[in-house]
LOBA-628354 format. One record per residue (C-alpha): residue number from 1; x, y, z. Coordinates in steps of 0.2 Angstrom, whole numbers, plus 5000, padded with zeros to 4 digits. Layout:
BEGIN
+------+------+-------+------+
! resi ! east ! north !   up !
+------+------+-------+------+
!  NUM !    X !     Y !    Z !
...
+------+------+-------+------+
! end
This chain:
BEGIN
+------+------+-------+------+
! resi ! east ! north !   up !
+------+------+-------+------+
!    1 ! 5000 !  5000 ! 5000 !
!    2 ! 5005 !  5018 ! 4997 !
!    3 ! 5001 !  5029 ! 5012 !
!    4 ! 5001 !  5048 ! 5014 !
!    5 ! 5003 !  5055 ! 5031 !
!    6 ! 4998 !  5074 ! 5032 !
!    7 ! 5008 !  5085 ! 5044 !
!    8 ! 5026 !  5089 ! 5050 !
!    9 ! 5026 !  5086 ! 5068 !
!   10 ! 5031 !  5073 ! 5081 !
!   11 ! 5014 !  5065 ! 5080 !
!   12 ! 5016 !  5063 ! 5061 !
!   13 ! 5033 !  5056 ! 5063 !
!   14 ! 5026 !  5043 ! 5075 !
!   15 ! 5012 !  5038 ! 5064 !
!   16 ! 5023 !  5036 ! 5049 !
!   17 ! 5036 !  5026 ! 5059 !
!   18 ! 5022 !  5014 ! 5066 !
!   19 ! 5013 !  5013 ! 5049 !
!   20 ! 5030 !  5009 ! 5041 !
!   21 ! 5031 !  4993 ! 5052 !
!   22 ! 5016 !  4986 ! 5043 !
!   23 ! 5020 !  4972 ! 5031 !
!   24 ! 5007 !  4979 ! 5019 !
!   25 ! 5015 !  4997 ! 5019 !
!   26 ! 5025 !  4998 ! 5003 !
!   27 ! 5029 !  5017 ! 5002 !
!   28 ! 5026 !  5031 ! 5015 !
!   29 ! 5024 !  5049 ! 5010 !
!   30 ! 5023 !  5064 ! 5022 !
!   31 ! 5017 !  5081 ! 5017 !
!   32 ! 5026 !  5091 ! 5021 !
!   33 ! 5036 !  5080 ! 5034 !
!   34 ! 5052 !  5084 ! 5043 !
!   35 ! 5070 !  5077 ! 5044 !
!   36 ! 5064 !  5062 ! 5053 !
!   37 ! 5050 !  5057 ! 5041 !
!   38 ! 5062 !  5059 ! 5027 !
!   39 ! 5072 !  5044 ! 5034 !
!   40 ! 5058 !  5032 ! 5033 !
!   41 ! 5048 !  5039 ! 5019 !
!   42 ! 5047 !  5053 ! 5005 !
!   43 ! 5043 !  5070 ! 5010 !
!   44 ! 5032 !  5080 ! 4999 !
!   45 ! 5033 !  5099 ! 4999 !
!   46 ! 5014 !  5103 ! 5001 !
!   47 ! 5008 !  5113 ! 5016 !
!   48 ! 4994 !  5105 ! 5026 !
!   49 ! 4983 !  5121 ! 5022 !
!   50 ! 4984 !  5117 ! 5003 !
!   51 ! 4970 !  5104 ! 5003 !
!   52 ! 4967 !  5104 ! 4984 !
!   53 ! 4986 !  5101 ! 4981 !
!   54 ! 4986 !  5087 ! 4994 !
!   55 ! 4971 !  5079 ! 4985 !
!   56 ! 4979 !  5080 ! 4968 !
!   57 ! 4995 !  5072 ! 4975 !
!   58 ! 4985 !  5058 ! 4982 !
!   59 ! 4975 !  5055 ! 4966 !
!   60 ! 4990 !  5057 ! 4954 !
!   61 ! 5001 !  5045 ! 4965 !
!   62 ! 4987 !  5032 ! 4968 !
!   63 ! 4988 !  5034 ! 4987 !
!   64 ! 4979 !  5020 ! 4995 !
!   65 ! 4977 !  5028 ! 5012 !
!   66 ! 4979 !  5046 ! 5019 !
!   67 ! 4981 !  5049 ! 5037 !
!   68 ! 4978 !  5066 ! 5043 !
!   69 ! 4988 !  5072 ! 5058 !
!   70 ! 4984 !  5090 ! 5062 !
!   71 ! 4967 !  5098 ! 5067 !
!   72 ! 4967 !  5112 ! 5055 !
!   73 ! 4965 !  5102 ! 5039 !
!   74 ! 4951 !  5092 ! 5047 !
!   75 ! 4942 !  5108 ! 5052 !
!   76 ! 4944 !  5114 ! 5034 !
!   77 ! 4936 !  5099 ! 5027 !
!   78 ! 4950 !  5089 ! 5020 !
!   79 ! 4941 !  5072 ! 5023 !
!   80 ! 4925 !  5078 ! 5014 !
!   81 ! 4936 !  5084 ! 4999 !
!   82 ! 4946 !  5067 ! 4998 !
!   83 ! 4930 !  5057 ! 4999 !
!   84 ! 4921 !  5066 ! 4985 !
!   85 ! 4936 !  5062 ! 4974 !
!   86 ! 4936 !  5043 ! 4979 !
!   87 ! 4951 !  5044 ! 4990 !
!   88 ! 4952 !  5034 ! 5006 !
!   89 ! 4956 !  5045 ! 5021 !
!   90 ! 4957 !  5042 ! 5040 !
!   91 ! 4949 !  5056 ! 5050 !
!   92 ! 4932 !  5064 ! 5054 !
!   93 ! 4922 !  5075 ! 5042 !
!   94 ! 4922 !  5094 ! 5043 !
!   95 ! 4905 !  5093 ! 5053 !
!   96 ! 4911 !  5079 ! 5065 !
!   97 ! 4927 !  5089 ! 5067 !
!   98 ! 4918 !  5103 ! 5075 !
!   99 ! 4918 !  5094 ! 5091 !
!  100 ! 4936 !  5100 ! 5092 !
!  101 ! 4936 !  5116 ! 5080 !
!  102 ! 4922 !  5124 ! 5091 !
!  103 ! 4922 !  5122 ! 5109 !
!  104 ! 4905 !  5130 ! 5110 !
!  105 ! 4898 !  5116 ! 5099 !
!  106 ! 4907 !  5104 ! 5111 !
!  107 ! 4899 !  5112 ! 5126 !
!  108 ! 4882 !  5111 ! 5118 !
!  109 ! 4883 !  5093 ! 5114 !
!  110 ! 4889 !  5089 ! 5132 !
!  111 ! 4875 !  5099 ! 5139 !
!  112 ! 4862 !  5090 ! 5128 !
!  113 ! 4869 !  5073 ! 5133 !
!  114 ! 4872 !  5077 ! 5151 !
!  115 ! 4891 !  5073 ! 5149 !
!  116 ! 4900 !  5078 ! 5165 !
!  117 ! 4910 !  5094 ! 5162 !
!  118 ! 4914 !  5111 ! 5170 !
!  119 ! 4900 !  5124 ! 5172 !
!  120 ! 4902 !  5136 ! 5158 !
!  121 ! 4895 !  5150 ! 5148 !
!  122 ! 4898 !  5155 ! 5130 !
!  123 ! 4900 !  5173 ! 5124 !
!  124 ! 4901 !  5184 ! 5109 !
!  125 ! 4903 !  5201 ! 5119 !
!  126 ! 4918 !  5204 ! 5131 !
!  127 ! 4908 !  5213 ! 5144 !
!  128 ! 4895 !  5199 ! 5145 !
!  129 ! 4910 !  5187 ! 5147 !
!  130 ! 4917 !  5197 ! 5161 !
!  131 ! 4901 !  5198 ! 5171 !
!  132 ! 4900 !  5179 ! 5170 !
!  133 ! 4918 !  5178 ! 5177 !
!  134 ! 4912 !  5187 ! 5192 !
!  135 ! 4898 !  5175 ! 5195 !
!  136 ! 4909 !  5160 ! 5194 !
!  137 ! 4923 !  5166 ! 5205 !
!  138 ! 4942 !  5164 ! 5203 !
!  139 ! 4952 !  5155 ! 5197 !
!  140 ! 4943 !  5154 ! 5180 !
!  141 ! 4947 !  5146 ! 5163 !
!  142 ! 4945 !  5156 ! 5147 !
!  143 ! 4945 !  5147 ! 5130 !
!  144 ! 4945 !  5153 ! 5113 !
!  145 ! 4931 !  5145 ! 5103 !
!  146 ! 4941 !  5139 ! 5089 !
!  147 ! 4958 !  5131 ! 5085 !
!  148 ! 4973 !  5140 ! 5092 !
!  149 ! 4988 !  5128 ! 5091 !
!  150 ! 4985 !  5122 ! 5109 !
!  151 ! 4988 !  5139 ! 5116 !
!  152 ! 4970 !  5146 ! 5117 !
!  153 ! 4967 !  5141 ! 5135 !
!  154 ! 4970 !  5154 ! 5148 !
!  155 ! 4969 !  5151 ! 5167 !
!  156 ! 4965 !  5168 ! 5175 !
!  157 ! 4968 !  5169 ! 5194 !
!  158 ! 4959 !  5186 ! 5196 !
!  159 ! 4948 !  5198 ! 5188 !
!  160 ! 4962 !  5209 ! 5181 !
!  161 ! 4970 !  5194 ! 5172 !
!  162 ! 4953 !  5188 ! 5166 !
!  163 ! 4950 !  5206 ! 5158 !
!  164 ! 4966 !  5206 ! 5150 !
!  165 ! 4964 !  5188 ! 5142 !
!  166 ! 4946 !  5192 ! 5136 !
!  167 ! 4952 !  5208 ! 5129 !
!  168 ! 4966 !  5200 ! 5119 !
!  169 ! 4955 !  5186 ! 5112 !
!  170 ! 4939 !  5195 ! 5108 !
!  171 ! 4944 !  5213 ! 5105 !
!  172 ! 4963 !  5213 ! 5100 !
!  173 ! 4962 !  5197 ! 5089 !
!  174 ! 4976 !  5187 ! 5098 !
!  175 ! 4970 !  5171 ! 5090 !
!  176 ! 4961 !  5179 ! 5075 !
!  177 ! 4943 !  5172 ! 5072 !
!  178 ! 4946 !  5158 ! 5084 !
!  179 ! 4945 !  5170 ! 5098 !
!  180 ! 4931 !  5181 ! 5093 !
!  181 ! 4919 !  5170 ! 5103 !
!  182 ! 4925 !  5162 ! 5120 !
!  183 ! 4920 !  5149 ! 5133 !
!  184 ! 4922 !  5154 ! 5151 !
!  185 ! 4921 !  5140 ! 5163 !
!  186 ! 4924 !  5135 ! 5181 !
!  187 ! 4942 !  5129 ! 5186 !
!  188 ! 4942 !  5111 ! 5189 !
!  189 ! 4954 !  5104 ! 5202 !
!  190 ! 4962 !  5087 ! 5199 !
!  191 ! 4974 !  5078 ! 5188 !
!  192 ! 4973 !  5077 ! 5169 !
!  193 ! 4972 !  5061 ! 5158 !
!  194 ! 4971 !  5058 ! 5139 !
!  195 ! 4961 !  5044 ! 5132 !
!  196 ! 4962 !  5040 ! 5113 !
!  197 ! 4948 !  5030 ! 5105 !
!  198 ! 4947 !  5023 ! 5087 !
!  199 ! 4929 !  5027 ! 5082 !
!  200 ! 4920 !  5020 ! 5067 !
!  201 ! 4903 !  5029 ! 5070 !
!  202 ! 4895 !  5017 ! 5082 !
!  203 ! 4909 !  5007 ! 5090 !
!  204 ! 4926 !  5011 ! 5097 !
!  205 ! 4942 !  5004 ! 5103 !
!  206 ! 4951 !  5013 ! 5117 !
!  207 ! 4970 !  5015 ! 5116 !
!  208 ! 4981 !  5015 ! 5131 !
!  209 ! 4980 !  5030 ! 5143 !
!  210 ! 4992 !  5044 ! 5144 !
!  211 ! 4996 !  5060 ! 5153 !
!  212 ! 5005 !  5075 ! 5145 !
!  213 ! 5013 !  5090 ! 5153 !
!  214 ! 5007 !  5106 ! 5145 !
!  215 ! 5016 !  5120 ! 5155 !
!  216 ! 5033 !  5126 ! 5148 !
!  217 ! 5043 !  5124 ! 5164 !
!  218 ! 5046 !  5111 ! 5178 !
!  219 ! 5033 !  5111 ! 5192 !
!  220 ! 5019 !  5114 ! 5180 !
!  221 ! 5023 !  5133 ! 5179 !
!  222 ! 5025 !  5145 ! 5164 !
!  223 ! 5014 !  5147 ! 5149 !
!  224 ! 5004 !  5133 ! 5141 !
!  225 ! 5012 !  5124 ! 5126 !
!  226 ! 5007 !  5111 ! 5114 !
!  227 ! 5015 !  5099 ! 5126 !
!  228 ! 5032 !  5097 ! 5134 !
!  229 ! 5031 !  5078 ! 5137 !
!  230 ! 5020 !  5063 ! 5141 !
!  231 ! 5020 !  5046 ! 5148 !
!  232 ! 5009 !  5030 ! 5146 !
!  233 ! 5000 !  5022 ! 5155 !
!  234 ! 4993 !  5036 ! 5165 !
!  235 ! 4996 !  5034 ! 5184 !
!  236 ! 4979 !  5042 ! 5188 !
!  237 ! 4968 !  5029 ! 5178 !
!  238 ! 4960 !  5013 ! 5183 !
!  239 ! 4947 !  5001 ! 5178 !
!  240 ! 4934 !  5009 ! 5189 !
!  241 ! 4937 !  5026 ! 5181 !
!  242 ! 4937 !  5018 ! 5163 !
!  243 ! 4920 !  5011 ! 5167 !
!  244 ! 4913 !  5028 ! 5172 !
!  245 ! 4921 !  5036 ! 5157 !
!  246 ! 4913 !  5023 ! 5145 !
!  247 ! 4896 !  5024 ! 5153 !
!  248 ! 4895 !  5043 ! 5156 !
!  249 ! 4906 !  5050 ! 5142 !
!  250 ! 4911 !  5039 ! 5128 !
!  251 ! 4894 !  5031 ! 5124 !
!  252 ! 4884 !  5047 ! 5127 !
!  253 ! 4895 !  5057 ! 5115 !
!  254 ! 4893 !  5045 ! 5101 !
!  255 ! 4874 !  5044 ! 5104 !
!  256 ! 4873 !  5063 ! 5103 !
!  257 ! 4883 !  5064 ! 5087 !
!  258 ! 4872 !  5051 ! 5079 !
!  259 ! 4856 !  5059 ! 5085 !
!  260 ! 4862 !  5075 ! 5076 !
!  261 ! 4865 !  5065 ! 5060 !
!  262 ! 4884 !  5065 ! 5062 !
!  263 ! 4894 !  5049 ! 5059 !
!  264 ! 4911 !  5051 ! 5068 !
!  265 ! 4924 !  5040 ! 5060 !
!  266 ! 4942 !  5043 ! 5065 !
!  267 ! 4952 !  5046 ! 5082 !
!  268 ! 4942 !  5054 ! 5096 !
!  269 ! 4953 !  5060 ! 5110 !
!  270 ! 4944 !  5067 ! 5125 !
!  271 ! 4955 !  5077 ! 5137 !
!  272 ! 4949 !  5073 ! 5155 !
!  273 ! 4951 !  5080 ! 5172 !
!  274 ! 4950 !  5067 ! 5186 !
!  275 ! 4942 !  5076 ! 5201 !
!  276 ! 4936 !  5071 ! 5218 !
!  277 ! 4918 !  5069 ! 5210 !
!  278 ! 4924 !  5058 ! 5196 !
!  279 ! 4929 !  5061 ! 5178 !
!  280 ! 4925 !  5077 ! 5169 !
!  281 ! 4928 !  5082 ! 5151 !
!  282 ! 4940 !  5097 ! 5148 !
!  283 ! 4938 !  5096 ! 5129 !
!  284 ! 4937 !  5085 ! 5114 !
!  285 ! 4950 !  5082 ! 5101 !
!  286 ! 4947 !  5074 ! 5084 !
!  287 ! 4965 !  5068 ! 5080 !
!  288 ! 4979 !  5059 ! 5088 !
!  289 ! 4987 !  5069 ! 5102 !
!  290 ! 5004 !  5077 ! 5102 !
!  291 ! 5015 !  5072 ! 5112 !
!  292 ! 5004 !  5058 ! 5118 !
!  293 ! 5005 !  5048 ! 5102 !
!  294 ! 5024 !  5047 ! 5104 !
!  295 ! 5021 !  5039 ! 5120 !
!  296 ! 5007 !  5027 ! 5115 !
!  297 ! 5012 !  5020 ! 5098 !
!  298 ! 5029 !  5013 ! 5104 !
!  299 ! 5018 !  5003 ! 5116 !
!  300 ! 5007 !  4996 ! 5103 !
!  301 ! 5011 !  4978 ! 5097 !
!  302 ! 4997 !  4977 ! 5085 !
!  303 ! 4998 !  4983 ! 5067 !
!  304 ! 4991 !  5000 ! 5066 !
!  305 ! 4986 !  5000 ! 5048 !
!  306 ! 4972 !  4987 ! 5049 !
!  307 ! 4965 !  4996 ! 5064 !
!  308 ! 4964 !  5012 ! 5054 !
!  309 ! 4956 !  5003 ! 5039 !
!  310 ! 4943 !  4995 ! 5051 !
!  311 ! 4939 !  5012 ! 5058 !
!  312 ! 4936 !  5019 ! 5041 !
!  313 ! 4926 !  5004 ! 5036 !
!  314 ! 4914 !  5003 ! 5052 !
!  315 ! 4922 !  4987 ! 5058 !
!  316 ! 4933 !  4992 ! 5073 !
!  317 ! 4922 !  4982 ! 5085 !
!  318 ! 4929 !  4966 ! 5076 !
!  319 ! 4947 !  4971 ! 5082 !
!  320 ! 4957 !  4970 ! 5098 !
!  321 ! 4973 !  4979 ! 5101 !
!  322 ! 4989 !  4971 ! 5109 !
!  323 ! 5000 !  4981 ! 5120 !
!  324 ! 5018 !  4981 ! 5127 !
!  325 ! 5015 !  4981 ! 5146 !
!  326 ! 5031 !  4992 ! 5149 !
!  327 ! 5028 !  5010 ! 5152 !
!  328 ! 5034 !  5024 ! 5140 !
!  329 ! 5041 !  5041 ! 5144 !
!  330 ! 5042 !  5055 ! 5131 !
!  331 ! 5052 !  5071 ! 5134 !
!  332 ! 5051 !  5085 ! 5122 !
!  333 ! 5066 !  5096 ! 5117 !
!  334 ! 5061 !  5113 ! 5112 !
!  335 ! 5069 !  5129 ! 5106 !
!  336 ! 5074 !  5142 ! 5119 !
!  337 ! 5059 !  5154 ! 5121 !
!  338 ! 5046 !  5142 ! 5116 !
!  339 ! 5031 !  5144 ! 5116 !
!  340 ! 5035 !  5163 ! 5113 !
!  341 ! 5048 !  5169 ! 5101 !
!  342 ! 5062 !  5157 ! 5097 !
!  343 ! 5076 !  5155 ! 5084 !
!  344 ! 5077 !  5142 ! 5070 !
!  345 ! 5091 !  5134 ! 5060 !
!  346 ! 5101 !  5128 ! 5075 !
!  347 ! 5112 !  5113 ! 5071 !
!  348 ! 5107 !  5097 ! 5081 !
!  349 ! 5120 !  5085 ! 5086 !
!  350 ! 5120 !  5068 ! 5095 !
!  351 ! 5105 !  5061 ! 5087 !
!  352 ! 5114 !  5045 ! 5081 !
!  353 ! 5122 !  5042 ! 5098 !
!  354 ! 5105 !  5044 ! 5107 !
!  355 ! 5096 !  5033 ! 5094 !
!  356 ! 5108 !  5018 ! 5098 !
!  357 ! 5101 !  5016 ! 5116 !
!  358 ! 5090 !  5001 ! 5119 !
!  359 ! 5071 !  5004 ! 5118 !
!  360 ! 5073 !  5022 ! 5113 !
!  361 ! 5065 !  5030 ! 5099 !
!  362 ! 5068 !  5048 ! 5093 !
!  363 ! 5053 !  5057 ! 5084 !
!  364 ! 5057 !  5073 ! 5075 !
!  365 ! 5045 !  5088 ! 5076 !
!  366 ! 5052 !  5105 ! 5071 !
!  367 ! 5067 !  5099 ! 5061 !
!  368 ! 5074 !  5100 ! 5043 !
!  369 ! 5089 !  5096 ! 5033 !
!  370 ! 5101 !  5109 ! 5027 !
!  371 ! 5117 !  5105 ! 5019 !
!  372 ! 5118 !  5088 ! 5026 !
!  373 ! 5114 !  5094 ! 5044 !
!  374 ! 5099 !  5092 ! 5054 !
!  375 ! 5093 !  5109 ! 5061 !
!  376 ! 5079 !  5116 ! 5071 !
!  377 ! 5064 !  5122 ! 5062 !
!  378 ! 5051 !  5124 ! 5075 !
!  379 ! 5046 !  5127 ! 5093 !
!  380 ! 5045 !  5109 ! 5098 !
!  381 ! 5060 !  5101 ! 5090 !
!  382 ! 5061 !  5083 ! 5095 !
!  383 ! 5052 !  5070 ! 5106 !
!  384 ! 5063 !  5057 ! 5114 !
!  385 ! 5053 !  5041 ! 5120 !
!  386 ! 5060 !  5027 ! 5130 !
!  387 ! 5052 !  5011 ! 5136 !
!  388 ! 5057 !  5003 ! 5153 !
!  389 ! 5052 !  4989 ! 5165 !
!  390 ! 5046 !  5003 ! 5176 !
!  391 ! 5042 !  5021 ! 5174 !
!  392 ! 5058 !  5026 ! 5183 !
!  393 ! 5068 !  5015 ! 5172 !
!  394 ! 5059 !  5023 ! 5156 !
!  395 ! 5063 !  5040 ! 5163 !
!  396 ! 5081 !  5036 ! 5166 !
!  397 ! 5083 !  5029 ! 5149 !
!  398 ! 5074 !  5044 ! 5141 !
!  399 ! 5084 !  5057 ! 5150 !
!  400 ! 5100 !  5047 ! 5146 !
!  401 ! 5095 !  5049 ! 5127 !
!  402 ! 5091 !  5067 ! 5130 !
!  403 ! 5108 !  5071 ! 5137 !
!  404 ! 5117 !  5065 ! 5121 !
!  405 ! 5107 !  5077 ! 5110 !
!  406 ! 5113 !  5096 ! 5109 !
!  407 ! 5107 !  5111 ! 5100 !
!  408 ! 5109 !  5130 ! 5105 !
!  409 ! 5097 !  5136 ! 5118 !
!  410 ! 5089 !  5118 ! 5119 !
!  411 ! 5075 !  5118 ! 5133 !
!  412 ! 5066 !  5104 ! 5141 !
!  413 ! 5057 !  5099 ! 5157 !
!  414 ! 5066 !  5088 ! 5169 !
!  415 ! 5051 !  5082 ! 5178 !
!  416 ! 5042 !  5072 ! 5165 !
!  417 ! 5033 !  5057 ! 5173 !
!  418 ! 5041 !  5062 ! 5190 !
!  419 ! 5024 !  5061 ! 5199 !
!  420 ! 5022 !  5043 ! 5192 !
!  421 ! 5039 !  5038 ! 5200 !
!  422 ! 5035 !  5046 ! 5217 !
!  423 ! 5017 !  5038 ! 5217 !
!  424 ! 5025 !  5021 ! 5214 !
!  425 ! 5038 !  5024 ! 5228 !
!  426 ! 5024 !  5029 ! 5240 !
!  427 ! 5015 !  5013 ! 5236 !
!  428 ! 5029 !  5002 ! 5242 !
!  429 ! 5027 !  4993 ! 5259 !
+------+------+-------+------+
! end
């Protein structure tokens, strides 16, 4: 089979890497890809925003399956375009993708289906949003309605910071049209967890749980990023919570979508908060998470390709997924200054040495090749994943690999999965 993976980040490298392992994968193309995907497939210089050019490439090169990585092309209707041209593609339709591309739509769906989530209000006027902030009390969470590269969520500790965030989003256009409408919701206390599910419209198969680290710096401080690391399985997840999740969240959301005439086929990834009162939905995503994918896929023993095909064909209920029981830890190496202003074109060294370590996989994100050198080309540059017999062993191996990689102003968190290690220590007799 010829497979096209759309995107250029660590998630897309992980997807291409996993799909390449399938005995049925003949050729892998990545559009536009990065320095890592170029090592396992062929990069195609088409931006993810050029949906027509992507469809033309898939048609002209007789691509058998296209896998869409990022949220923007899904929100833009790439799946609908491919389907109308007779092309097989993994991902939800534009209408189904609104569960991620519009937080207001997601909130309305959850309200109708009584899915547990934070108390919230949706607003088109900044003064109305501010009045609601006063009603809920602080801290408070302010979310841009649309897609904002994982950075459209602000936790405001007081009225002054809430006023500033709302003004930037709604009046100054910090996130463009994505922030013209906002959701203001109560601040939920607890710990976060990521669940991924392959959904074929009516049935689904859950992938292994994961937790990511959104804040830029150690101790969960600093601005929100796209994710500075992850680990799998999540240390705050168990069978009881999973039963609650399937009964109160997963089944109702699929029922609600079908009731509105929407058949969701693709990857549904609810971001969850585990509170004292049970599981609450923070948001819905309609694609593989980043960097969670880099922690989850190395643990998947099953061939990913037939699972994606079964999801498209409405037969995922006929499949089971086999997992490596060893935990995985993923550490993201970022450019200095990320998620704010950062420099590019810094030469990266030590990749070959780090890759030689046992049970270590390096996924490229913001990288490119310039004059036979791998250089930085984005905010999040690399995701280093390691498997180990314990979380502690996986952490040590991941950070050993990280220590061998160098580029100017490299920044990474040193506490990825540390809570999982301390939890295990506390449980010892």
